N, C-alpha and C positions, 0 to 999 in steps of 0.2 A: 018569328025567327027569321033573320036575314041570311041569305046564302051569299057568302063572300066569293066563292069560286065554284061554279058548277061544271067546270071543264072536265071532260072525260078523256082528254088527250094525254097520251103518255109523254113524259119528258124526253125530248129529242136532243141527244148530245153527240158530238163528234169526238171520238176517242182516238188517241189519248188526249186528255184535257186536264186542266187544273181544277181541283175540287177543294172546297173548304168545309171543315167540320168545326162546329163550336162545341167545346167540351166543358161540362160543368161538373165540378167535384168539390171535395173538401179542402185539399191542399195541392199547391202547385207541384210539389215533388212527387206525390202519388199519381197525379195526372200524367206527368212526364214518364214515370215508370210504366204506367198502363200503355201509353203510346209505344214505348220501346218494346213491350211484350207483344203488341199486335203487329206493328209494322217493321220490327227488328231494326236493321241498319239502313233501311231505305231512306233516300234523301227526302227531306221535308223541312218545312218552316213552322216553328211553333212560337206564338207570341201570346203574352199575357193580355187578356181582354178586360176583365173587370173583377171587382170583389163586391159581394152583396153588401147591402147597407149595414147589416149586423156583423159582417165578417165571417159568416158561417160557410159561404160558398165562394169558390174561385172559378172564373171562366177563362178559357184559353182558346185561341184559334189555331187549328192545325190545317196547313195547306200542303198539298202534294199533288203529283201527277198521277192520274188514274188511267189504267190501260183499257178497261172495259166495264160494263155495267155490273157484271158479276163481282169484280174486284171492289167496286164502289160499295155495293151492298154488303159484301163480306166484311169490309173494314168497318162500316157503320154498325153492323150487328155485333161484331167482336168487341168494339169499343162500348157499345150500349150494354153488353152483357158483363163487362169487366167490373169487378167489385169496387174499384176506386173511381169509377165514372158514375156520377149520379144521373146525367142526362146528355144526350147527343142531339144537336140540332143541325 
């Protein structure tokens, strides 16, 4: 087994900063609804990214300004736990 990254360093970010989440779900509209439920009226940019070969999954890129690490992790966990989001990268 090859180790790709054995770094134990914590990610160092200077907040506030721009952050991107890639969201994968079944439909563009339900992903949009999930984002609205998690970040409410907060300013963000959402762009269509890709559709799976069979058309079952849709991916979108969510870009927004994050104020601190707790907020970055909260948004990640809330999106990941949402019923309309299959995966968050």
